[in-house]
N, C-alpha and C positions, 0 to 999 in steps of 0.2 A: 932819216927817211919818212916821210909823212905816211900815217895809213890812207889808203884810200878807200871812203867808205860805200856803201853799196846802199841807195834809194829806195825805200820801199814806202805805198800807200798806206797810210795809218789805218784804215779801216778793214785793210784786206787783211794787214798783222794781226788787229786784233781778230777777227774774225777765227785766225789760224791757229791762236793760242787758244782759242776756245774753246775747238773740234783738236787741237791735241791735247789739251785735259782729260775730255769726253774718253777720246780715244786709249785715254791712260787706265780708264777706270773710274772717273771721279763722278760724283752725279755734277746733275747740270747747274745747281746752286753752288758746288763750290767750285765747280771751272768759272762762274761766272764770277765769284770773291779773287781767286786767282789771274784771273783774264784783265779785274781790273787791276790787281795788281803789280801788274807786272807793264802792263801798258803807260798806267802813269810811271813808272819808274824808267820806263826807257824813254821816255818823252821829254822826264823833266834833268836826269843823272846823264854825266859827262858819258859817252861807249869805254872808259878807262875805270869806273866806278864798279862795276862787279855786280850790278845790279840789272831789271827788266830781262827782256827774252832773252841772256845768254843764260840766264836758269835754266828754261826751258827742259833742254838736254839732264841737267841734273833734276830735276824732276822724274824724269822720267824712268833714269839710273833706280834710285831710291827707290820709290814707289815697282818698280820690279823684283828690284832684289829684298821687296817687302821691308825696306827701314823707316818708312813716312807711309801711316794708314788712311789712305783715304777711307771717308765714311766715318772717322773715328769719334768716340763718345767724346763730346763740348761738355763736363761734369761741372756742375755748380757747385763744391764742394760745400760751401759756405757761403753765408749773403746776411747783410742786412738794409737796409732801404740804402743807403750811402754805397757800400763796400759788397766785393763778392772775392773769393780765390777761385779760381778754376783750375782743371786738371784737364790740361789737352791731349794726356794719353795718344802724347807721339803723330798728332795728327796733323794736318796739309798748315802751315807755319802763316801765308796769307788767312788762308781763310778763319782760324782761331783769333789771328789779330781783329782783324774787319769786326768780326762776331763781337770784340772784348771790346772792343769802341764803343759798341751798336749801346751793349751792355752798359757803360760804366755812362751815356749818354742819356738810357733811359731811366737809369740812378739818378743823374743830375736835375732830372725834370723832375722830382722827388724831392731832392734835398737839397739841391742846389750845387751838388759837386759830386761826382759817381767817380769812384776810382776801383779798377780788378784787374787784380794778381794772377801771371797764370805761370803755374809749375810743368812740367816734362814737357814742354812745346819743343818746337825746332825752329830754324831759320825762318824767318818773317817778312825778311824785303827790307825793303825802303820804312824807314819810321815815318816817312813823311805821309806813306798810303796811310796807316791809321790815323793820325793826328785829323788828318785834312778832313778822315770818313765825320768828324762831330761840326766840321764848318756848315754842313746844308742844315744839321739842326740847331742851328743859330748857336751854338757852344766852341768854347777855345777846347783843342784836342792837346794833347801833354800825350805822347808814347814813345818807351823806352825801354830795350831790352838788354840783358848781357851775353854776350860771345865770347868764342874761343879765347886761349891764354895769347895774344900775340902783343900787346904793348908791356914794355920794360917799366918797373916803378922807377921813380924818380932818381937816381943813384944805382942802379940794376942793369943788366946788362941780358934779361933773359925775361921774355914774357912771363907776365903775372894775372892779366886781368885783358879783359878783348877789348874791340874798337867801340865796343858798349854806345851803340847811335843813341841819340835823341830826336825827339823832332817836335815845335810847339807851333799851332796853328791858329791862327787868330783872325777874324772876318774883318774887312772895312768897307769902305762907300764907295772902292776904287774898283780897277777893274780886277786887281785880283788879292787873294789873301795874303799877310804875312806869314811863310809859312820855314821857320828854322830848322833844316834839316842838316845833321852834323852827327859823325861818328867825332871820337874823342881823343881819336888821333889824327897827329897832323894832314897824313894821306894816307890810305889803305893800300894792301899788297895787290892788289888789282891796278892802280895808276901806276906804282912800279914797274912790273911785266908792259903796262902800254910805253915805256918809255923807254923799256928795256927793247921791245919790240924798234923803236924809232932810232934805236942808238944814240937815246939824250941822256946826260947827267941830271940826277938830280937834286933836287933840294937836300943841302945837311942836314934840316932839322927833320927827314922824313924818318929814318933809320937808323940802325944800325949794324954792324956788321958782328957775325957771333961771338967775336972777342970783346963787342960792347963800343969801338970807337964809330963815330959819327963820320956817312960816307955817301958821296953820290956817286958813286955805280950802285944799280938797280941791280946788279945782277949777285951783288956781295948785299945788300939789302935785302934781299927776299930770301936767305940763310939766318937772319938778324931778326931781332926785335924791330917794332914798332915806337916811335917817341908819340909822348900825347903830347895837345896843343898847349899851346903856354907854359909848357917845362913842365915843374911841377904841379902845376895847377890843374890838366889834364889828366896824369896822371891820378889824382883827387877825386876828381869828379866822378872818373870811372869805376875804381874802388866802392864808390860811395855811389855810384848807381847798381854796383853789383850788390849792396847791401838791398840796398833798395829793387831789388828784383829774385834774383836766387837766392840769398840769403832769408830774407826776410818769406819768399814764397815758399822753402822747406824745399827747393828743386838746387841742382848745379851752384856753383860759383868760383870765381877766381880760375884755377887747371882744370878745373875738370867738364865744361859745356863744352862740348864736340868731342871730348875723349873718345866716346864710344859711338862710331858709326850708327849703331841702332840707335842708339838714346842719347841723341843731344841732350837735352835736358838742359835745353833754354828756358830762360825765364824770364817774362814783360813786366811789364804795368803799364796802363793805361788810366787815363783822367781824363774826365768830360768837365766843364766848368759851364754853367747854365747861364750865360749872359745876362737873361731878363730878370733871373733871380735879384739882381744888381742894380739894374736901370732899364728903360728900354734898350732896342737892340739897336738902333735908331742914333740916338743918342750918343750909346757906344760907339757907331761908325765913325760919328762925326767927330769925336774924340781922336779915335785912333786915325784918320784922316787931318786934323788938326800933329797930331804928333808926326806924322809920316813926314807934312811939310815943312816944319820946323829942322828934320833931320835932314832934309832933300836944300834947306837953302845953306848948309852950313859952307862957307870955303872951302874951297878944292885945294887940294895938296896939290905940290908939282906933277904934271902927268897923267890924271884923274881929269875924267872929262863930264865923269856925273858922281852924285852921291849915290849909290841903291838902296832898298831895304831887304833882309833876306824874302828868298824866294822870287825876287823880279828875276833875275836871270834865269831860273828853272820855269816860271810865268815864258819870259819872251820865248826861250827854248821850242817850251810847247806848243807854243803857237805856229811860232814858224816851222814844226814838226808837222803839225795838223795842215798848214797850208801848203807844205812842198813834200811830201813823206818823210818818214822818220830815216835816219844813217845809222846802217847794222855795220861793224865789224865782219868786212869780209869772211874770217874766221868763223865766226859768230853763222854766221848765213851759210854757207857750206854746210854745218852741224845743222843747220833745222832742216837746208832740205834734207839730209839723211834721216831726219829723223823722222820728218815726212812718211817718206820710204816704208821706215822702219815699222808706223804708224799704221802704214796703207790709207793716209788725207791726202787730199789734194796739195800741193805746193803751187800757191799762185803769186809764185813773184819767178821773174826773167832776171839774168846779172846785167 
């Protein structure tokens, strides 16, 4: 049975998120970064993907329990004009991610490309939030992170690497940028949980049972390991993402990220490429638009109405939500109401 979502005005939701973070003890600057991260994810992701405002109660729990530190030091351990190694000191992931991309942009404006690698971080939300932060500075943004060991290696039955999400964002001359924002598993457990609630079977290439068999039963899959995109290819990309984040940063990798609730020890990598180092911005945008036109001119497969580019569905969803209201899982809506009461802030929505 389909889950009936609750519609709320985006402006009120954004203000509520900001007030909640301030009430949790963050600075206003941190609250702005975190609000930007959650609202972008809420408007662009599907409700079952586990991102967006549903993470607000989790932030509250972790801050209250001292497991993540508002105001943590953002320490640049080592840097050159093009590179930086940052210790996040268990700070707010969305803050660290956006700050790191802005630092990468600053370096790109000097060197053509800037790379910032972060260790000792926490969950940073959607990779797309951080990649998109480079766009307003006329840069291509690339962001990826490691995560807890949920993906089985190809041929294995237990999780050894994370979903290890990626995002690459590039500007265009059109209505929206091209933004690839993906996990390296076929799906995450958030979507499996959503299918379970709706009483639906899931595709067989999403996950394994604990015994290592492919399954279309979300309940069984929740106990097993996830499968990578493209079979062995997704696993290979996830492993190498761990190399480019945790291994290289001197942080956690493989089985270790998220193993200690008080020290998630997640690692991230952020890259900004200054387009104008290579060519005038308008020339790049024109070339992107020509590329997109070629792609969209492809002959359609049976059953398809159009060819889309990465980020196009997300853009359409965001625009529709901004016009008509964001649609929230009713379970999360009630959790937000309870959080507002706990924080003693206004809950500006009606059922």
